[in-house]
N, C-alpha and C positions, 0 to 999 in steps of 0.2 A: 497437300504441301508438306505437312509434317511427315507423312509416310515416305515421300521421296527423299526428304533430308535424312531420315533414319537409314534408308537403304543405301544412300550415298556414303554415309559415315561408316556403315558396316562394310561396304566394299573397300573403302579406303583403309580400314583397319586390317581387313583380310589381305589387301595388297601389300601393306607394310610388313606383314608377317611372312609373306611368301618369299622363297629364296630367289636370288637373282637368276635371270634366264640363262640357260646354257645353250650351247650350240647344238647339243644332242642330248636326248634323255637316256639315262641309264636305267637298268632294271630296278635299281634301288630308289629312283625318283618316283616311280609309278605309285607305290604304296604311300609315299609321303604326299603326293598330289591328291590321292583319293582321300586321305585323312583330312587335308585342308578343305576339300570340297564338302565332306561330311560336316566338319566344324562350321563352315560357312552356312550350310543349310540349316543347322541347328540354331545358329545365331539369328538367321532370317526368320525362322518359325517363332522363336522366342519374342523377337521384336514385333512381328506381325500380331502375335497373340496379345501383347501388351497394348499395341495400338488399337486393336479391336475392342479391348476392354475399356480403354480411355474414351473411344468414340461412343461406346454404348452409354457410359456414364454422362458424357456431355449431352447426348440426345435426351437422356432421362431428365437431366437438370433443365434443359431447354423446354421440355414438355411440361414439367411442373411449373416452371416460371411462366410459360404461356397460359396454363390453366389458371394460376393464381391471378395473373394480370387480367384475364378475361372476366373472372369472377369479381375482381375488384371493380372493374368497369360496370358490371351489372349491379353492383351495390351502390348505385348512384342515386339512391333515394327515389326510385320510381321511374326513371327515364328508360325507355325501351328502344334499343336499336332495331329490334325485330319483334313483331307481334306473335309469330307462330312458334319458333324455336323447336327443333325436331323432337327432343326427348322429354320436354315439358316437366321436368322435375326441378326446374330452376327455382321453384318456390319451396324447396325442401331442405334448405340449410345444409347442403352437402356438396362435395367436389364434383361429382358427376360420374357417368359411366366410363369415361375414358381415363380414369386414374391409373397410373402405372403401379405395378406390384411393388411392395416394399422389399428393400434389399436385406433388411434384417429386422428382428423383432423389436428393436429399440424404438422405431417409429410408432409401433402400435401402442406403446406405453406413454406416448407424449401427445395427448389430444390438443387440438387447437382450442383456444379460449377467446371468446369475444364478449365484450360488455357494451351495451347500448344504453346511453343516458339521454333522457329527454326531459325538457322542462317547458312550462307554459306560463304565459301571462295573458289573461282574458278579461274582457269587459262585455256585458250584455245589457240591452235596454229593457228586456222583459224579465220578470222575477221567476217565471216557470218556463219549462220547455217540454211539456207533455204533448204527446201526439194522440189526439182522440181517435178511438176506434182501433188502436193497435197497442199491444203490450210493449213495454220498453224495459229491457233488462238492465242490470247494473252497468255493463260495458257499453250499452247503447246510449246511455245518458250523456248529456253535454258535460264538459269538464267543469270543475269548480271555478267560480269566478275569482279573479285576482291571480296571485302567484301560486303555482302548484308544481309538483313533480309529476310529470306525465308517465305513462306506461314505459318502464325500462326493462331490460332483459340481460340475462347472463346465459351464454351459449357455450356448451362443450361438445365437440364433435371429433370423431376419430374413426379410422378404419379398424374393425376388429380383426379382419383378415383380408385377403384379396377377394373374399366372397361377400362380406357384410360390412356395412358402415353404421355406426350408432350416433345418435344425436340427442342431447338433453338441453332444453330451453326452459329456463325459469323466468316467469314473469313477475316483476316487482311493482306493486301498487302502493302508493303512499298518498292517501287522501288527507287533506288538512284536518288537523285535530284528531286523527285516528292513528292507531298503530299500523305500521307497514304490513302489507300482506304479500306472501310469497306463494305462488302457485306453479304447478307443473303445466306449462303451456304446451310443450312437446316433449315426448320421451319415446323414441321409436328406433327400430333397426330397419335397414333397407338393403336389399340385395344389390350386389355389384356383378359385373360380367363374370367374375371368377366363380360365381355360385353355380354355373353350369346350366342355367335355365335356357329355354329356347331363345333364339335371337330376338332382341327387342322387348323381352318380358322382364318385369320388375315387380317385386313384392315389398310392401311396406307394412309393418305391424307395430302397434303400440298406441300412443296418443299423438296426433299430428293435426296440422291444419290441412284438411283433406281437400281433394280436388272437387271444386264446385265453382262454376263460373270462372271469372278471371282473377278476382281479387282475393278469394277466400284463402288461397295458399300463401299469400303474402303476409308478412308481419307488418304491423301498423307503421313502423318507422320507414318502411319502404314505399309507402303510399305517396301519391303526388299532392295530397292535401292533408291538412292537420287533423281532419276527422273523416269518417266514412259517410257515404251517401245515405239518404233516408231508407232505401230498401234494405241495405245491409244492417242498418241499426234496428229495424223493426222485425225483420225476418230471421236474422242470424245472430242478433246481439253482437254485431260486428264481425264474428267469424265462428265457424263450426269446427270444433276440435274435440270430438268425442273419442272414446277408446274403441279400437277395432283393427281391421286389416283391409288393405286395398291392393288390388292387382291391376296392373296396367300393361298395355302392349303397344309398342311403337309400330306403325304401319309403313312398310316400304312401298310407297306408291308415288304417283306423280306429284301429289301434295304431301308435305310433311304432316303427319297426323298421329293421333294416339287415341285409343279407346280403353275403357276399363270400368271398374266398379269396386264397391267395397261393402263390407258388412260391419255394422257398428252397434255398440251397446244401446244407444238410444236415450242417454241421459242429458245430453247437451241440447240447448235450445236450437231449433224450434220444437224439439221433442222433450220427453221427460217422463219420469215415473216408470222406467223399464223394470219389469218383474222377472225377466229371464235373461237379460243381458244381450239379447239379439233382436232388438225391436226396430232397427233402422238399416236400410240399405241404400246404395247409390249406384248411379250409372252416369258415364260421361263420354263425350267424344269431341275432339276438336281437330281442326285442319288449318293449314296455312301455307303460305308460299311467298316467293319473291316476285316483285313486279319491277322488272328491270334491275339496274344495279344499285338503286338508292331508295327502294321502298319495299314494303312487305305488308301482308294482311293476315288476319286470323278470323275464323268463325268457330263457335263452340256451342254445345248444348249440354245441360246437366240436369240431374234429377236426384232429389232426396225424398225417400218414402219411408214412413214409419207409423207406429201406432202409439201415440202419447197416452199416458195414463195419469192425467192431472197436470199437463203442461201449462204453465202460467207465466206471466210477465212480472211487472213491478208489483210489490205489495200494495194492497189497498189501504189508503190512509183514511181510517174511519173518523178521526178526530175532526176533520174539516167538514164531514158530511153527516154527522150524527143529528138525529132529529128526535125530539121528545114527542111521544104519542100518548094521547089520553087512553085510558083503559077502554078496551072494546073497539078502538079505532083500527080499521084494517089498513095495512100498508101495501100499496101496489107499486112495484118498481116500473117506472116509465122510461128510464134512460137505457135503451138497448146498447148504447155505445160502451157502457161500463162492462157488459159481458165480454166484449172483445179486448178491452184495454186492461181490465182488472180481474177478470174471471180466469178459470182454469178449463182446459179443453181435454176431453177424452174421446177418442175415436180414431179415424184414419186421416192422416195428413200427408199431403204431397207438396213439395216445393220444386217448381220448375225454374229453369234459368237459361237464357240464351245470351251470348255475348258476341261482340264484333269489334275488331280493332284494325287500325291502319297506321303505319309509321312511315314517315318520309324524311330522308336526310339529303339535302341538296348536294352536299359534297361527298356523300357516301359514308361519312363518319358521323354517327348520331351523337358522339361525345363533343363534337364541335358545334353543331346546330342541327335542328330538326323539329318536326311537328309530329305529335302523337295524338290520335283520335281514338276514343274508347267509349263504348256504351254497353249497358246490360239491362235486360228486362226480366223481372222476376214475378212469378205469380204463385200464390198460396191457395191450395184447394183443401177445405176441411169438410169432413162428413162425420158428424158426431154430436156431442152435447157440450155446451158451455155451462159452467156452474159458477155462480156468484154468491159468495158468502156475505150476508148482511147482518147488521146489528141494529136492534131497536131498543130505545130507552123507554121505560115505563116508570112514571113518577107516581108514587103513592105517599102523599103527605110529604114528609121530609126524606123519604127513602127513594132511591133511584135503582131500578132493576134493569139489567142488561139481558136481552133475549137475543140469541143467535139463531138464524135460520138460513137456509140456502134456497136460491132460486135457480132454475135451469132454463136453458134455451136450446131447443133442437135446431141444428144448423147444417145446411148442405149448400155451400156456396164458396165464393172465392174473393180474394182481394189481390191487388197487384201494385207494382211500383217499378220505376225505371230511372236511370240517370244517363247523362251524356256529358263527356268532358273533352277538353282540348288543352294540351300543354305544349308550349313552344319554347325551345331552347334558343335563346338569343345569341349566346356565346357560351363557351365551356362552363363558366361558373354561374350564369344567370338564366333563370327560366321564369315564365309567366304562364298562368293557366286559369281556366274558368270551368265550372261544373254546374249543371242544373239537374235537380232530382225532384221526383213527384210521386205521390202515392194515390191510389184509388181505394177508398174505404169500402168495406162490405155494405151492400145496400141495406141490409137489416140493421146496421148501426144507426141509420137515420141521422147522419151528421150533416149532410148537405154541403160539405166543403172538403176538397182534396188538399191535404198538406203538401207544401212545396218548399224548396230551398234553393237559393243561388249562392255560389261561393266563387270568389276570385282570389288569386294568390300570386305572390312573387317570392322566389327563394334564391338564395345564394349558397353555393356549395364549394367547399375547399377541402381537398383530401387531408390536408395537414391539420384542419380544425374540425370540420363537420359541416353542418347545415343550419342556416337561419332562415325562417319562413315567416312572412307576414300575410295574414289572410283575413278577408272580410266576408261574413255570411249575412244573408238576409233571409230569415225563416218566416214563413207564413203558415204556421201549424194549425191555427184556428181562423175562423172568419172574423174574429174580434180583436186580435192582437198580432202585431208583427214584432219580430225580435231582430234587432241589429246587433251583430256580434263582431268583435275585433279580437284576433288571436295572434299572438307573437310566440313562436315556437323555435326551440333549438334542439338539435340532435348531434350527439358526439359518439363516435364509435371507437372503442379501445380494443387493442389486441388484433387477432388475425382476421382481417377483413374477408379473406378468401372463403373462410368457412361459413360466412353469412351471406354468400352470394347465391346465385341460382344457376341451375344447370341447363335450363331449357332454352 
């Protein structure tokens, strides 16, 4: 429309400048007409050039607006319109492979900044929440009782050029009565299409939440529940984010898919004690597709393989288990469960995972209403030695002597765990969900009970405020005690929502 108007205006101007028509052309009129024609052609080319430039700018603005809107929708605290998503880097805190090139260097010097603030109010019926037969790191523990500031984040992200994008995520932990802790949760660079790699290939290097299963790449505030399931707590200490490099390749096939793998330092749980900085590697593959116009599916498999050198879980609390022994009395450790929950492991370790998901939106728009089903099964295979440090007290008159010694347990076996969850969006702001998770302890632990947990939640989300979630958990971690938990959680996001979305 604008193009036709400009041409019409140009024609009108040219017509007003033309001399009145004559009955016959003279020889002097011919050069004058040729000059007018040339001037008209120049004006037409100038306006067409300006129109093309304006149209290109409009298209670029519309593309950026559409990308930001899509990422903002994905940042809906865990609701997934599609389970598969072709390029699967939506868990990577970046804009995606389709980002347009910058028009000037000014954009490169203005990174997007996002802050995520979370808070909790909790109440528990049990005093402790240990999981017998499994190590439990600091991140995998339940939140402090009462009011507390939950895990919060500060994110900076920007394109370095049309070839590379950088991301820095700082995790902020504030435990009651302790000084706040700031850690580098993610600090990586990731290639963009401008890097010139073969089609569908991407490289990410630094520290990141790497590809494993479905949830590992997600930040905690994007989850559908206030806490992570039992398998993620005991096998990954909530998430694996070691230092390393990862290569992925999108597969152009009938089903959207991606394969890849990585090489990592091997210091983060479930590994540890890396002596050469290259002790762990990964492999993954996942596929998905559309089922009609309002549903989708995903299937995936993952592997983490490494050689821990003294990997362990929570520190052993000797104060509660110290025993005085008479001189000459031999102490024999009879509780094999302590080796797995409090000892350190040296040897070969493999963590396998399979995941499956299904999403259904009755209207075709998952932001209005829809159902999401998700499940993962993880199993850990160890072949090596568990070492348990023990202290013995020896009383000689009024003097007490502490003797330290180590006990070892050769182990070649496995444990496993799984969870399944369903989340239903009733209306754009309201969701309800339920999750059941269970662990199978190693037979050598001789526990005789499989820890299990049930969670139900309801949350309300508003883009102008954030999210409020009420959750009830019932944990049966031992065969002697049940823990009823109530969690009230809020999440508020400040700054550029788009940079905290997902691409896949």
